[in-house]
Structure formats: structure tokens, C-alpha cells
C-alpha positions in Angstrom: 2.4 -0.8 -0.3 5.3 0.0 -2.7 7.3 -2.9 -4.0 10.4 -0.8 -3.7 10.3 0.1 0.0 10.5 -3.3 1.8 7.9 -1.8 4.2 10.4 0.9 5.3 8.8 4.3 5.7 11.1 7.1 4.5 10.9 10.8 5.6 10.0 13.5 3.2 11.1 16.9 4.3 10.9 20.4 2.9 13.3 23.3 3.6 10.7 26.0 3.5 12.4 29.1 2.2 12.0 31.4 -0.8 14.4 31.3 -3.8 16.6 34.2 -2.7 17.1 33.1 0.9 19.6 30.3 0.2 21.7 32.1 -2.5 25.0 33.2 -1.2 24.7 36.5 -3.1 21.4 37.5 -1.5 21.4 35.5 1.8 23.8 37.8 3.7 21.6 40.8 3.0 18.2 40.3 4.6 17.6 44.0 4.5 17.3 43.6 0.7 14.7 40.8 0.9 11.8 43.1 0.9 12.9 44.4 -2.5 13.1 41.0 -4.1 10.1 39.4 -5.8 8.6 36.8 -3.5 7.7 33.5 -5.2 6.7 31.4 -2.2 3.0 32.0 -2.8 3.4 30.5 -6.3 5.7 27.6 -5.4 3.9 26.4 -2.3 0.6 25.4 -3.9 2.6 23.4 -6.6 4.2 21.3 -3.8 1.0 21.0 -1.7 -1.0 19.8 -4.7 1.6 17.1 -5.5 1.6 15.9 -1.9 -2.2 16.0 -1.7 -2.6 14.0 -4.9 -0.2 11.4 -3.6 -1.8 11.3 -0.1 1.5 12.1 1.5 2.3 14.3 4.5 5.8 15.8 4.9 7.8 17.8 7.4 8.2 21.4 6.6 11.2 23.0 8.2 9.9 26.6 8.4 12.1 29.6 8.1 11.0 32.1 10.7 11.5 35.2 8.6 9.2 33.7 5.9 6.6 32.7 8.5 6.6 36.4 9.7 6.1 37.6 6.1 3.6 35.0 5.0 1.7 33.6 8.0 -1.3 32.6 5.9 0.9 30.1 4.0 2.1 28.6 7.2 -1.5 28.1 8.3 -2.3 26.4 5.0 0.6 24.0 5.4 -0.5 23.1 8.9 -4.2 22.8 7.9 -3.1 20.4 5.1 -1.8 18.0 7.8 1.9 18.5 7.5 4.4 18.6 10.4 5.9 22.0 11.1 9.5 22.1 12.3 12.2 24.8 12.5 14.7 26.0 9.9 15.9 28.9 12.1 14.8 32.5 11.6 17.1 34.2 9.2 18.9 31.4 7.3 22.2 32.2 8.9 24.7 29.2 9.2 24.7 27.9 12.8 28.5 27.9 12.8 28.5 31.7 12.4 26.2 32.2 15.4 27.2 32.3 19.0 25.4 29.9 21.3 23.3 32.7 22.7 22.4 33.9 19.2 21.5 30.4 18.2 19.2 30.0 21.2 17.4 33.2 20.4 17.0 32.2 16.8 15.4 29.0 17.9 13.1 30.6 20.4 12.0 33.3 17.9 11.0 30.8 15.2 9.4 28.4 17.6 7.2 31.1 19.2 6.2 32.5 15.8 5.1 29.1 14.4 3.2 28.4 17.6 1.5 31.8 17.5 0.4 31.3 13.9 -0.7 27.7 14.1 -0.9 26.6 17.7 1.5 23.8 16.9 4.6 22.9 18.9 7.9 22.6 17.1 10.1 19.6 18.0 12.4 19.2 15.0 15.2 21.4 13.6 17.3 21.6 10.4 20.1 24.1 10.2 20.4 26.4 7.1 23.0 25.0 4.8 23.2 21.8 6.9 25.5 23.9 9.0 25.9 22.0 12.2 29.3 20.4 12.2 32.4 20.0 14.4 32.6 23.8 14.7 29.3 24.1 16.6 28.6 20.7 18.2 27.3 22.7 21.1 24.1 23.2 19.1 22.9 19.7 20.0 22.8 20.4 23.7 21.0 23.7 23.2 18.4 22.0 21.0 17.9 19.2 23.5 17.6 21.5 26.5 15.1 23.8 24.8 12.7 20.9 24.1 13.6 19.8 20.6 13.4 16.0 20.0 15.4 15.6 16.8 17.7 17.3 14.3 18.3 16.7 10.7 21.3 18.9 9.8 24.2 16.5 9.3 25.2 15.8 5.7 27.8 13.0 5.8 29.6 14.3 2.7 32.1 17.2 2.6 31.3 20.0 0.0 32.4 23.6 -0.4 29.4 24.8 1.5 28.5 22.1 4.1 29.0 18.6 5.3 31.2 16.4 7.4 32.9 13.5 5.6 33.4 11.5 8.8 29.8 11.9 10.1 27.5 8.9 10.7 25.2 8.0 7.8 22.5 6.5 10.1 20.5 8.0 13.0 22.2 8.4 16.3 21.9 10.0 19.7 24.6 12.7 19.9 24.3 13.4 23.6 24.5 11.4 26.7 21.5 11.8 29.0 19.1 13.1 26.4 16.7 11.2 24.2 17.6 13.5 21.3 18.3 12.0 17.9 20.2 13.2 14.8 18.9 12.1 11.4 21.6 12.6 8.8 20.7 13.4 5.2 20.7 10.3 3.1 23.8 9.0 1.3 24.6 5.7 -0.3 27.9 4.1 0.4 29.3 3.1 -2.9 32.9 2.1 -3.7 34.0 3.6 -0.4 32.4 7.0 -1.1 29.2 8.5 0.3 27.0 9.3 -2.7 24.3 12.0 -2.0 20.8 10.8 -2.9 19.1 13.0 -0.4 17.3 15.5 -2.6 17.8 19.0 -3.7 20.3 19.5 -6.5 21.3 15.8 -6.4 17.8 14.6 -7.1 17.4 17.1 -9.9 20.5 16.0 -11.8 20.8 12.3 -11.0 18.8 9.9 -13.3 15.7 8.7 -11.6 16.7 5.1 -12.2 19.7 5.6 -10.0 17.8 7.4 -7.3 15.2 4.6 -7.2 17.9 1.9 -7.1 19.7 3.8 -4.3 16.6 4.2 -2.1 15.6 0.6 -2.8 19.1 -0.5 -1.7 18.9 1.5 1.5 15.4 0.3 2.3 16.5 -3.3 1.8 19.2 -2.6 4.4 16.5 -1.4 6.8 17.6 2.2 6.4 14.9 4.9 6.1 15.9 7.6 3.6 15.7 11.3 4.7 14.9 13.3 1.6 14.6 17.0 1.2 13.5 19.6 -1.3 12.7 23.3 -1.5 9.4 24.8 -2.9 11.4 27.1 -5.3 12.8 24.0 -7.0 9.3 23.4 -8.5 9.0 27.1 -9.7 10.1 27.4 -13.3 9.2 31.1 -13.3 11.4 32.3 -10.5 13.7 35.3 -11.3 17.2 34.9 -12.5 19.9 37.1 -11.1 23.6 37.1 -11.7 25.2 34.4 -9.6 28.4 32.4 -9.6 28.8 29.6 -12.1 28.6 27.1 -9.2 25.3 28.5 -8.0 24.0 28.7 -11.5 24.6 25.0 -11.6 23.3 24.1 -8.2 20.3 26.4 -8.1 18.9 26.3 -11.6 19.9 23.0 -13.2 17.3 20.2 -13.5 14.3 22.0 -12.0 12.1 21.1 -15.0 12.5 17.4 -14.1 11.8 17.6 -10.4 8.0 17.5 -10.5 8.1 14.2 -12.5 10.8 12.7 -10.3 9.0 13.6 -7.1 5.8 12.1 -8.4 7.6 8.8 -9.2 9.3 8.8 -5.8 5.9 9.2 -4.0 4.5 6.3 -6.0 7.5 4.0 -5.7 8.3 4.4 -2.0 6.6 5.0 1.4 6.9 8.4 2.9 5.8 10.2 6.1 6.8 13.2 8.2 10.1 12.9 9.9 8.3 12.9 13.3 6.7 9.6 12.3 10.1 8.1 11.4 11.4 9.4 14.6 8.8 7.7 16.7 9.5 4.4 14.9 13.2 4.8 15.4 12.8 5.4 19.1 10.6 2.3 19.4 13.3 0.2 17.9 16.2 1.8 19.7 15.0 2.2 23.3 18.4 1.9 25.0 20.3 5.1 25.9 23.8 4.9 24.5 26.6 7.0 26.0 26.4 9.6 23.2 28.4 10.2 20.1 28.5 8.7 16.7 27.9 4.9 16.4 
């Protein structure tokens, strides 16, 4: 058992998308995706090998469009023992969808993953962490269509996403449903939520600070919810003209991620989010009235 974790099992999650599907220049134009070089077949084995060597299983939030294009990769992920969850179909922000469009997006991805692997999908993460006060109706749709948990809330306001007033700890957002929201992990420091949840933040923050942050959270009894993308491990992905902001957030620090991830998997306990969810339900059996704690 890791000396850092205090016995707390953290969730390791993967937003499973290719390099061009999250960029604001290429994301709005899915008709162009067929003409962009796919790198997911190169980046996925890098990640699976790291996880296999560490003996860790993760939750892969699968983008439906990518599952349609590369079903054999989805099967390999499932056969490696990882949990499959939904990242929506076309990587469109939820707040730009109507409720009916969101419901269809969920159904399409869930059916596709089930057809490919035979696995049911019970978890969801919105593209760009895009469930916020503009689309709180999404929780009810998720719960009524059989999803058990969501992990889309980022309790930090940025240009692209986040809600500064959101809860930092898991909660049931709906009355009458045993449906749980798992916010991405932040550390409360000097009155500010500091993102230590993964992605760009874990690429640029010193590992010593990341380790201290997760250790602090685990000592408080809080399980961290970390995320990464396969493309972050791919040092050979194409470079296209992007804004200075995205040049920073998309490309900076990728060379350090493999080493940092290896250290994290050694220093802390990790499991799929569904495992963390079961543990949370066992320790929080009472139904609250809904809303943030």
C-alpha cells in the first residue's frame, strides 16, 4: 500500500479522444476529421502499457465518434480490464445541445460501446467539462436513462469551462435518484481552488506539488478524481496553427507526463471511478434532498 494515500483509493480516468477532437480550431468541424491524421492507435498502447506495468485499471470515457472509427481499440481497452464510460458522441459541449440532442447523443454512444464490447455504460463525462448552471437539466436526463454517476463538474472557472461555486466533493445533485456527481479534483489553498486534477495542470505543475496536494486530500479522506488524454503521451502528434492559449494548454509539458504518471501510480492507490463510486455509496447511504452540500 502506498504511504502517500492513507488507504484512500483515488479514481484514474481517461478522456478517450484523439488529438484534434478537443482543439477549438478542429472540434467544430467533424466533417474534416477524416482528413486529419489519426494518432489514437499510436497513443493508446503507450497508455495501456503504463497502466499494465503498474497493475492499475482506469475508467475510459469513450468518445462515440472514435469508437465508431476504431472499434478494435475499444475492444482492446475492455479486454485489458478497464471500465468503459461515455464521453458523448461528437465532443460537443453539453450547454450547446438541446435536451433532446443530449439524450440522443447519450443513447448513440451507449449503444455503440455495448455493441462493440457487450459492456453496459453507467458513467458519463461531458466534453470540456461542460455541464454547468446553463444545462443542469442534464443530470436528470442522465439519471433517467440509467447512468449512475457523472464526472463533469470542474469547481474552478476558466475561459472554457468550470463553475467557481461548485462543490469540490461528491454529491447527489437530484432528489429521488441515487445518482452521484464526482467533481474534478481541486485543492483549496488560501481561499482558492487549485486544479490538481490532471491534463494541462499535471503537465506543468511540479510533481512534488502534485504529490503533496494528493497526499493532503487523501489525509482529509477525499479521493482524488484524476484525468488524462491519450494524446498527451504522444510526442509525435501533428502540430497545426492554433491560438497562443491552445499552444500552451495542448502542447506544453507533454514530455514530462509519462514520468509523472508513473510516479503517481507508484505513490498512490488508483482504481476505476466505478470502484470509487461503489465505496462512496457504501459510506453515504442516506438520500439527501438534492443539490450541493
